[in-house]
C-alpha positions as YAML, in Angstrom:
chain: A
units: angstrom
residues:
- id: 1
  name: UNK
  ca: [-14.77, -16.51, -39.94]
- id: 2
  name: UNK
  ca: [-18.56, -17.14, -40.21]
- id: 3
  name: UNK
  ca: [-19.89, -17.60, -43.63]
- id: 4
  name: UNK
  ca: [-21.60, -14.29, -44.75]
- id: 5
  name: UNK
  ca: [-24.33, -16.06, -46.61]
- id: 6
  name: UNK
  ca: [-25.63, -18.40, -43.91]
- id: 7
  name: UNK
  ca: [-24.38, -16.46, -40.87]
- id: 8
  name: UNK
  ca: [-22.41, -19.50, -39.54]
- id: 9
  name: UNK
  ca: [-25.41, -21.79, -39.41]
- id: 10
  name: UNK
  ca: [-24.39, -23.98, -42.39]
- id: 11
  name: UNK
  ca: [-27.76, -23.96, -44.07]
- id: 12
  name: UNK
  ca: [-29.99, -21.50, -45.86]
- id: 13
  name: UNK
  ca: [-33.73, -21.38, -46.41]
- id: 14
  name: UNK
  ca: [-34.90, -22.48, -49.80]
- id: 15
  name: UNK
  ca: [-38.34, -21.52, -51.11]
- id: 16
  name: UNK
  ca: [-40.07, -23.35, -53.92]
- id: 17
  name: UNK
  ca: [-43.36, -22.69, -55.65]
- id: 18
  name: UNK
  ca: [-45.75, -25.70, -55.22]
- id: 19
  name: UNK
  ca: [-49.04, -25.35, -57.00]
- id: 20
  name: UNK
  ca: [-50.94, -22.58, -55.27]
- id: 21
  name: UNK
  ca: [-48.46, -21.89, -52.50]
- id: 22
  name: UNK
  ca: [-44.82, -21.97, -51.49]
- id: 23
  name: UNK
  ca: [-42.83, -24.65, -49.59]
- id: 24
  name: UNK
  ca: [-39.83, -23.67, -47.39]
- id: 25
  name: UNK
  ca: [-37.11, -25.97, -46.40]
- id: 26
  name: UNK
  ca: [-33.40, -25.73, -45.36]
- id: 27
  name: UNK
  ca: [-30.58, -26.78, -47.65]
- id: 28
  name: UNK
  ca: [-26.84, -26.75, -47.17]
- id: 29
  name: UNK
  ca: [-25.28, -23.31, -47.85]
- id: 30
  name: UNK
  ca: [-23.85, -23.31, -51.32]
- id: 31
  name: UNK
  ca: [-21.14, -20.82, -50.29]
- id: 32
  name: UNK
  ca: [-19.59, -22.73, -47.39]
- id: 33
  name: UNK
  ca: [-20.88, -26.28, -48.39]
- id: 34
  name: UNK
  ca: [-22.72, -26.57, -44.95]
- id: 35
  name: UNK
  ca: [-19.64, -25.94, -42.89]
- id: 36
  name: UNK
  ca: [-20.85, -22.54, -41.53]
- id: 37
  name: UNK
  ca: [-17.32, -21.00, -41.94]
- id: 38
  name: UNK
  ca: [-15.46, -19.47, -44.78]
- id: 39
  name: UNK
  ca: [-11.74, -19.08, -45.15]
- id: 40
  name: UNK
  ca: [-10.69, -15.70, -46.69]
- id: 41
  name: UNK
  ca: [-8.68, -16.38, -49.88]
- id: 42
  name: UNK
  ca: [-6.74, -13.17, -49.40]
- id: 43
  name: UNK
  ca: [-5.38, -13.82, -45.94]
- id: 44
  name: UNK
  ca: [-6.04, -17.60, -45.79]
- id: 45
  name: UNK
  ca: [-7.66, -17.30, -42.47]
- id: 46
  name: UNK
  ca: [-4.82, -15.53, -40.81]
- id: 47
  name: UNK
  ca: [-6.56, -12.19, -40.55]
- id: 48
  name: UNK
  ca: [-3.50, -10.33, -41.92]
- id: 49
  name: UNK
  ca: [-1.94, -9.78, -45.35]
- id: 50
  name: UNK
  ca: [1.77, -9.87, -45.65]
...
């Protein structure tokens, strides 16, 4: 299942204030640790709960 935070890309845009403006850069997604996928803890990736 694709990570809901990064949409399966593995990285998210980070925005920092630098003096008078902002600086954007990509950083590994903190939710999926840059993998782009997330395993459901309820069904463990099976898609069904027994």
